[in-house]
N, C-alpha and C positions, 0 to 999 in steps of 0.2 A: 719501818718499811711503808707503812701507809703515809707517813709524812713525806717521805721520799717520792712516792707515786703521785702524791697531790703536788709536790713542787715541780715534778716533770710535766704533770698535766697543765699547771698554771704557766709554766715556761713555754709549753707548745701552744696554748691559747694566745699568749702574748705574741709569739712570733707570727702566728696566723693573722691575728688582728693588725699586726704592724705591716705585713705584707699586703693585706686587703686595703689598708689605708693608703699605702704608696701607690697601689694600682688605681684607686679611685681619684687620688690627687694628681696623678701624672698628667691627665689632659689639662687641668688648670695651670700647672707648672709649665707645660709645653706652650700653652697660650701666652703666658706672661714672657717667657724668654724669646718667643718669636716676635712678640711686639717690641722687644728691647734690642733686637739684633738688626743688622743691616740686610739688604736684599741678597747679597752674595752668601751670607752665612746661613740664610734660611734654606737655600737649596744646595748647601754643601753636602758632599757624600764622602765618607760616612756622616751621618748627623752628629752634630756637636751637642751632647747632652749637658756638658758643663761648659758653656760659653765663658769667654773672658772679656770680650769687647762689648759690654752692655752699656746702652745709654738710653735716656728717656726722650731723645728727639722725636721719636715716632709718636709718643703719646701727646707731646706738645703740638706736633704737626696735625695729629688727628683732631685736636681741639680747635686749631686755628683754620684748617682747611676744609672741614666738614661741618655739618650742621648738627654734630652730636650733642651740643647743649640743648637745642630745640627738641631733638628727639628724646633726650632724657626727661625734659620738662613735660612733654606730651605724654610719655610713658608713665611718669609719676602721677600725673593727673588722672590717667585712665585706671592705672592699677589702684591708687589710693581711693578714688571715689567709688569704683566698683567694689572694693573690699568694704568701704563703709555701708554700702547698700546690702551686701551679702550677709554681713555678721548679724544684724538684728533680725532679719528676715529668717536666716537659717536657724538662728537660735530659737525663735518661736516655733518654727517648723519641727525642729529636732525635739524640743520639749513636748509638743503635741504627740509625735510618733513615739516617744518614750513613755508617756504617762497614760495616754488613752488607748484603749483596747477596743476592737471592733472591726467590721468589715472595711469600713472607709479608711481607717488608719493602716490596715494591712495592705489594702490596694494601693494606697499612696506610697508606702515604703516599697512595694513591688515596683510600682511605676518609676520611682527614683533609681532603683537599680537597672531597670530596662533601659531607661534613657541614657545611661552611660555606656551602653553597649554600642551606641552609634557613634562613628567618628565624627569629628567636627566638619569634615568635608562635605558630609551630606547635608548640613545646615547652611552652606555657603549661598546656595541659590534661593532658598526660602527666606534667608535673612536679608539678601540683597534686594529681593522683589518687596518684602515688607517694609524695609527702611526707605527704599525709593518711593513708596507710596506715601510714607510719613514724612518725607523730606528730611531724612536724618543721614543721607549719604554725605560723604566728605566732612563729616563733623565728629568731634570726640564723644559727644553724647551718645550717638549710635553705637560706637564702639564700646563705650562704658556699659550700655545696656546688653550688648552681645556677650561680653565678658561676664557680666552679672548673671545672665541666664545660664551660661555654661558652667559656672563655678557653684552655683547655689546648690544643685542636687548633692554633689559630693561634700560640700561643706556641711549641709544638713545631716548627712549620714555620719560624717565624723563627730559632729556635735551630739548626735543621738547616742553614740557610744559613750560620750562623756556624761550625758544626763542619765544614762542607764546605771552608771556607777555611783550616783548620788542616791542615798537611802531614802525611800518614800517616807519612813518614819519621821524624819526631821521636818519634812513639809506638813505632814499631818499634825505634828505637835504644834507648829506655827499657826495652822489654821484653827486649832482648838484654842490657842491663846488669843485669837481675834484677828489674825492677819487675813488679808484677803488673798485670793489666788495669785493675783499679779504681785502682791507684796512678798508672798512666800517665794515666787520665782525670783524676784529681785534680790531678796535678802538671803535666800538659802540656797537655791538651786545654781543661780548664776555664779556666785563666788566659788562654790565647790567644783563647778564644771569649768572654771577658768582657764586650766591648762588645755583642755580640749578645744575650747573656743579660740584660744590664741593659736593653737596649731591649725584650725580651720581657717583663721585669718591669714595666717602665713601662706597656706595653700592657696587661697583665693588671690593674694597678692602676687605670688610668684607666678601662678597660672595666668594672670593678666599681664605680667611683665614680659613673660617670654612668648606670648601668643603671636602668631604670625598670619594664619589663614584668614581670620576675620579682619585684621587690620590691613592686609594686602588687598582684600576684596572690597571693603566698605570705604576706604580712603584712598583717593588718588592725588589729592593735593600734597606735594612734598613737603610743605611748610607744616603739615599736620601728622607726618609720619611719626611712628614709634621707633624705638631702637631696633627691633627685629626687622622691619621693613627697611630701615636705613642700612643695616648690615647687608641685606640682600642686594641693595643697589650697587654694592662694590663688585659684584660679579659681572664682568663684561663679556662680550661675545668672543674675544680672543685672548684675554688675560684677566688675571685676578690680583689685586694688590693685597697679598696675604699679610704684609706687615701692617697695612692700615686696618684691615679687617680685624686682626688680632688686637691691635691698639684700642679700636672702639669697643671690641668685645671685653677687654679687661676693664675699661672704664665703666662699661654698663653692667658688669658683674659685681661691682663693689657695693652698690646700694642694697640689693637683696642679700648679699653675704652679710653686710653690717647688720641689717634688720634680723636676719636669722640668728646671729650671735647674741643680739640683744634679748630677743625673745627666749632663746635657750636659757639664759641666765634667769629669766622670769619663770620658766618651767621649773628650774632647781629650787628656787625660792618658795614657790607655791607648794611644791611637793614636801619640802622641808618644813614649812609652816604647818601643813596638814598633819605631819607625822608627830609633832610635838604637842599639839592641842589636845589630842585624845578625844 
């Protein structure tokens, strides 16, 4: 009887998980089939959930008639460089918050939490004035710094949780054996906290990849637009080319999706390695 109940519970869990997965994946599915259909099929009623006349002409047209290639290159530069800046700074910040105790560390941790209560819209005007005075408007460097400043607190907080899971005894043993504090961090703490660091890096990358407000405010030159701003430019006063919007959105979704799948495999390998080393 117990085994039967467990089987029923497992079946119910599988059904709920499958339904939840379908609901979460449906927007991505609808985006792809909209990009692969003609304009008449997009506005057909009732909607065609299983279209039969799919073709990739819209995707090729989006690549040829828009600056999506330039937008992807700009977005990759902004997201990649800002992530490279965030990871080492956030790692050192997280280690300090995790290992050191005192009023300064507690106040810094509280300040990080409070800073995330403000929506990014509140920072648009201060950022604009600051970057105008520094001559960083209409440049990718200013956008990189803006994304770096926005993603750093959350990334540091995520990494702090990873460092909290690393036993202090391992570092103390390394210090007794003659390692310096930096060497203990590099050889002991960082490798064990690698899954959390990777998760923080993915967060910083995707946050910069999808960011719109800073990019729209700080950059006016269309040759330096990122994908999010480029997508917004398709919205006209009287009409919207939904097929083109969905085609560009599909293309721009592929890089972060591929990155996430690669990092997900790294998560599994790191967790498995830690389990067998004992």
